N, C-alpha and C positions, 0 to 999 in steps of 0.2 A: 628479545624485544626490549627496547629501552622504556624508561618510565613515561616518556612523552607519547608513546604509542599505545593506543587502547583499541580493543576490538569493539565491534558493534554490540556484542553481548555484554561486555564490561560497561559500556556507556549506558545500555538499557538498565542494568542493575543499579548503576549509580543514580540515574534519573528517577527510577522507581522509589528512591528514598525521599524524594521531594513531594510532599503532599499536594502541592499545587499542580505539579506535573501529573501525578496519579489522577487527580480530579479531572483534568482536561483530557487525559488519555481515555479514561472511562467514559467521558462524555461523547467520545467518538466511536463507541462500541458498535452502533448501528451502521456507521459508514464503513468500518472495517469489515463487518459481516457482509455487507452488500458488495464491497470490492472483492472479497474472497469468493462469494457466490458467482460473481461475474467472471472472475478468472477461471474458476472451475468449469463453468458452463462453456466458456470459449475453448478451454483445453479439451473438454469432452466432445465438442463439435468439430474439432480439428480445423477451426477457422483462424486465419492470421489476424493481426490487428488491422491490417489494411482491408481485409474482407469485411470485418466488423464495421469499420468506418464507412465503407462503400454502402453497406446495408443500412447504415444510419444516415446516409446521404450527407456525410461530412468528410473531413480529411483526417488522415491518421494523426497528424500533429494536434488537431483539435480534440480528437478522441483521447489521445494520451494525456492531454492537459486537464481532462475532466476528473 
């Protein structure tokens, strides 16, 4: 891997050195927790994103953008 190529993990470590980034990242903790819970619930229910969108009476593209 050349110097210009970084992994996502490397970028995360680098960004976490920036206090402003850390502050904003931590401010999103509730949103991350909600997203994680929704993903887990969908996986456990064996529903596709399309099926979730239908049940929400919306389109998959709208559902994904949320």
